[in-house]
C-alpha positions as CSV (number, residue, x, y, z in Angstrom):
1,M,-42.9,6.9,-3.3
2,I,-39.7,8.4,-2.5
3,Q,-37.7,9.8,-5.1
4,K,-33.8,9.9,-5.2
5,S,-32.0,12.7,-6.3
6,T,-30.6,12.4,-9.4
7,A,-27.9,15.2,-9.1
8,E,-24.8,13.9,-8.0
9,T,-23.0,15.1,-4.6
10,P,-19.7,16.9,-4.2
11,I,-18.3,13.6,-3.5
12,E,-19.6,11.9,-6.7
13,E,-18.4,14.5,-8.8
14,I,-14.7,14.4,-7.3
15,H,-14.6,10.7,-7.9
16,R,-16.0,11.0,-11.5
17,I,-13.5,14.2,-12.2
18,R,-10.7,11.4,-10.9
19,R,-11.9,9.0,-13.2
20,E,-12.1,11.4,-16.7
21,I,-8.4,12.6,-16.2
22,S,-7.0,9.2,-15.1
23,D,-8.8,7.9,-18.6
24,R,-7.4,10.7,-20.5
25,F,-3.9,9.6,-19.5
26,G,-4.3,6.4,-19.3
27,G,-4.0,6.1,-15.5
28,D,-0.1,7.2,-16.0
29,I,0.5,9.3,-12.8
30,A,3.5,10.9,-14.1
31,A,2.0,12.3,-17.4
32,I,-0.9,13.7,-15.0
33,A,1.4,15.1,-12.8
34,A,3.2,16.7,-15.9
35,D,0.2,18.0,-17.5
36,A,-0.7,19.9,-14.1
37,D,2.6,21.1,-13.9
38,R,2.5,22.4,-17.5
39,R,-1.0,23.9,-16.8
40,A,0.1,25.7,-13.6
41,K,3.2,27.5,-15.1
42,A,1.0,28.4,-18.2
43,S,-1.6,30.5,-15.9
44,G,1.0,32.8,-14.7
45,R,-0.6,32.4,-11.4
46,P,2.2,32.4,-8.6
47,I,3.3,28.9,-7.5
48,W,4.4,28.1,-3.7
49,Q,8.2,27.1,-3.4
50,A,9.1,25.6,0.0
51,E,11.8,28.0,1.8
52,T,13.8,24.7,2.7
53,T,14.5,21.1,1.3
54,N,12.9,18.1,3.3
55,Q,15.3,16.5,5.5
56,T,15.9,13.0,6.5
57,M,14.1,12.4,9.8
58,Q,14.9,9.7,12.4
59,R,12.6,6.6,11.7
60,S,9.9,5.5,14.2
61,G,10.7,3.1,16.9
62,G,13.6,4.8,18.2
63,G,16.2,3.2,15.5
64,D,18.9,5.5,14.3
65,V,19.5,6.3,10.9
66,S,22.7,5.3,9.4
67,G,25.1,7.5,6.9
68,N,23.3,5.7,4.1
69,G,19.5,5.6,5.0
70,D,19.6,2.0,6.4
71,S,18.1,1.9,10.0
72,T,19.3,0.4,13.1
73,P,17.5,-1.8,15.5
74,A,15.7,0.2,18.1
75,A,17.2,-0.2,21.9
76,R,15.5,-2.1,24.3
């Protein structure tokens, strides 16, 4: 008889921990992010900061993006 291992795989462990964290905060992603931010700052470890801010890029399909963020139709 083949016996199945009772030890969870690393993937199963990730999913279990994700569910535990989600349950702890009632599924509120903002609360999860705020807690992670608080713990990161409390750790005293350096936190990576981007040197530049994100810039709006041209949308796919070749259309231009207007000043208000709306895209124009792609040229045919």
